[in-house]
C-alpha positions, -999 to +999 in steps of 0.1 A: +529-645-146+561-627-138+589-621-163+614-621-135+604-648-111+633-639-089+612-610-076+589-633-058+606-641-024+589-658+005+616-653+032+627-623+052+657-603+042+682-597+070+719-587+067+720-594+030+706-630+033+672-645+029+659-659+062+633-685+068+614-686+101+601-722+101+565-710+105+546-694+076+515-673+070+492-671+041+490-642+017+455-641+004+442-628-030+413-605-019+396-609-053+394-646-055+401-657-019+429-681-029+464-684-013+489-664-033+519-674-013+531-687+021+556-663+036+581-668+064+567-657+098+597-643+115+599-638+153+615-615+178+649-631+174+648-622+137+636-587+146+667-583+169+689-598+142+677-572+118+686-544+142+720-561+148+726-559+111+714-524+107+735-511+136+765-530+123+761-514+089+753-479+101+789-467+108+801-473+073+769-463+055+765-430+074+801-421+065+797-431+029+799-401+006+765-386-001+771-390-038+776-427-033+744-431-013+727-411-041+741-434-068+728-465-049+693-450-047+695-441-083+703-478-092+673-488-070+651-464-089+663-477-123+655-513-113+620-503-101+614-488-134+628-517-153+606-542-134+574-520-132+551-545-147+562-574-125+561-552-094+526-541-103+514-577-108+527-588-075+508-559-059+476-568-076+479-604-065+482-595-028+464-562-025+437-564-052+439-529-066+433-524-104+464-530-125+466-494-138+465-482-102+492-506-093+514-494-121+508-459-110+519-468-075+552-483-087+559-450-106+551-432-074+572-455-053+602-452-077+599-414-077+610-413-040+641-432-048+649-408-077+641-377-056+662-387-026+691-398-049+694-362-057+687-349-021+714-372-007+740-350-025+730-319-006+738-324+031+726-294+051+756-277+067+749-241+077+772-214+090+758-194+119+769-159+129+790-165+160+779-150+193+814-155+208+847-138+201+873-159+183+848-187+175+834-203+144+799-218+146+784-244+123+752-265+124+752-299+109+725-325+102+737-360+109+719-394+104+701-404+136+709-442+134+688-473+128+653-464+114+624-488+119+598-484+091+563-499+096+541-498+065+504-505+056+487-528+030+470-501+010+502-488-006+526-517-001+554-503-022+551-465-021+549-463+017+582-482+019+601-461-006+588-428+007+603-437+041+633-458+032+646-436+004+647-406+027+662-426+056+689-441+033+697-407+017+702-392+052+727-420+060+704-442+082+700-479+079+666-495+079+646-523+093+612-527+076+581-544+087+554-547+059+518-555+066+511-592+068+485-588+041+510-575+016+546-586+023+554-597-013+559-561-026+582-553+002+603-584-004+605-577-041+619-542-032+645-560-011+655-581-041+660-549-061+679-532-032+703-562-032+707-559-070+713-522-066+743-529-045+732-520-010+757-537+014+744-562+039+725-547+068+716-514+051+680-525+041+663-553+060+627-566+057+611-586+085+577-601+077+557-616+105+532-607+133+533-570+139+531-570+177+561-593+179+583-576+153+574-540+160+571-546+197+607-556+197+618-525+179+600-500+200+618-512+231+652-514+215+673-484+223+694-489+191+664-480+170+665-442+171+635-434+148+602-450+141+582-441+110+547-456+108+518-453+084+485-467+095+455-461+117+454-434+144+445-460+170+478-480+164+497-447+160+487-437+195+498-471+208+532-468+192+536-432+204+532-445+240+554-475+235+583-453+221+583-429+250+606-450+272+633-450+246+626-414+235+626-422+198+621-398+170+587-404+154+571-399+121+534-409+122+512-407+092+478-417+105+441-416+096+422-391+075+385-380+073+388-357+044+361-331+035+353-323-001+337-289-003+320-275-034+308-239-034+281-225-057+306-208-079+326-239-086+329-255-120+304-283-115+317-307-142+352-304-128+340-309-092+321-341-101+351-355-120+374-347-091+350-361-066+351-395-083+389-395-081+390-383-045+366-410-033+371-441-054+409-443-060+423-475-044+386-486-040+383-459-013+410-475+008+432-444+011+438-420+040+435-392+014+401-404+003+373-379+005+348-391+031+325-361+036+310-343+006+297-308+015+279-292-014+265-257-013+228-257-017+227-239-051+248-267-067+235-295-045+207-312-067+228-309-099+259-323-082+241-352-067+225-361-100+258-360-120+278-377-092+253-405-091+256-411-129+294-413-126+293-436-096+268-459-112+291-462-143+321-473-123+332-509-130+341-535-104+363-565-108+396-583-101+426-561-104+441-579-134+409-571-154+418-534-147+384-523-138+378-490-119+375-506-085+388-538-070+379-558-038+383-545-003+411-559+017+392-580+043+358-589+057+360-562+084+364-535+057+332-548+040+313-550+073+323-513+080+308-502+046+276-521+054+274-506+089+279-470+077+254-473+049+227-489+072+232-462+098+230-434+073+198-447+058+183-453+092+189-416+099+172-404+067+199-406+040+190-418+004+211-442-016+214-432-052+239-459-063+253-491-049+247-498-013+253-535-012+279-562-017+286-574-053+280-609-065+316-610-077+328-622-044+326-616-006+351-587-006+335-567-034+313-539-024+295-518-050+306-481-054+280-463-033+265-428-032+245-416-002+228-382-003+210-361+023+233-376+049+228-361+084+259-349+100+255-371+131+256-402+109+286-426+116+300-420+081+302-383+089+321-389+121+343-419+113+368-428+085+350-452+062+380-464+042+359-478+014+339-470-017+310-451-001+305-414-006+283-394+018+269-361+005+252-333+026+242-297+017+255-265+033+245-229+031+274-206+042+312-205+041+315-203+079+292-232+084+310-255+061+345-246+075+333-254+110+318-287+099+349-297+080+371-290+110+348-308+134+370-339+135+400-352+153+417-357+119+435-332+098+453-348+068+438-334+036+409-313+025+394-306-010+379-273-020+362-263-052+356-226-059+365-200-085+368-171-061+404-163-053+396-145-021+376-175-009+404-199-019+427-179+004+402-176+033+391-212+033+426-226+028+438-207+058+408-216+079+408-254+072+427-273+099+444-298+076+480-303+067+472-304+029+446-284+010+438-293-026+420-266-045+400-274-077+420-307-081+425-341-063+461-352-070+485-333-048+510-358-036+545-364-049+581-368-038+588-330-037+560-321-013+557-324+025+530-351+031+514-351+066+486-338+087+474-318+117+458-330+149+455-368+152+464-374+116+500-376+126+534-361+135+561-349+111+562-349+073+572-374+046+586-363+012+605-332+003+634-320+023+614-324+055+611-361+049+649-364+049+653-342+080+631-365+100+659-390+099+686-366+111+697-349+143+711-314+146+747-311+158+760-277+168+798-273+165+816-243+180+854-240+171+880-217+184+898-204+153+929-190+170 
């Protein structure tokens, strides 16, 4: 179904060449359960070869003029835009999200290449007032070296470009390990990187078994920075494993976002944004709202209107472009069932959904639970699926304390028309991002990241580029 069948590659991409590993693994269509493709399962030797290639290319790439690095990123961006439809269809086939969402993700992915194509031209060299007589002082930012990028299945294109475009703009070379569920999107980006003129070794993609591939990189002293998006549990493991080689780390981990609606909020707007915050990517999003706190004066009306919206959502295969697609695997469906059963056993009511769909084993109906007690599993664990849990609150202090009562701190959503409350609550919430009276806040120019166990560092904006640099202080005698 692709216009450009050359975008579908089934081998790893190392040092400018396509590499087979002998063994292969299946990529499964979550909507229909069929095998989409059989991709090369590369091993630790391939992981080392990728680092060899990246290290070999680093010296030249890091000394390339920033304008030239920016031009290469711009060509990569142009190719993503030109092949938007094919890239989106590849994503739907392996990830399952609705086609319109896949197209949106390709736009989002491309935006990082465009943004960092410009940022590459602005290296950060700062003069500092000298503290010594007869001396000139400067502070430079220099690329740190080989960057290992480990990406998840829920955003298989954007999570690569958000990391890689920043690293490449800084002058680093990259080794990428995509999720085994969604390697085809990463390999298609490698095709476009090659066409954009990236020299061999600058951008390498190594599909395979994560513990083997990533395990090799965390112990390799030549890998100087690791950027990972995924679960907090795996992030903790990588944090420990990188300690022996003292790598720089960027960890974008789990979320457990609160969605807070005060009595003075615009109710219609709050309901519309609640649907977006919960059900985008079929709820499989670290930014997905998980806990809905509604002030008691709006509670009944909100639940009624939210239930009508949730019940109207359509479910189906991604190419049919319904509102929601399948979940990624059986474990994800089982988690929805567990959280729903636990909440109902504790007294919650189900106003919509609450069960698997007859469309297939990985389809779960969009679900709304109300009157959910705060000790329910769904109020304490990230659900990562299409189940919304709603509970009432009375006071501002109460809801802020409840929202902050989690190990996570990625994003929070607040709906109120009171400017003073906006300020107070935004300051009090222990989250790296606060969305006020809206849901969409992400984009290339903003620092994406969280507090507490939602991660370390930021992606996007100037901060995303600086994560792939080290600071060098130069003191010169000018006599």
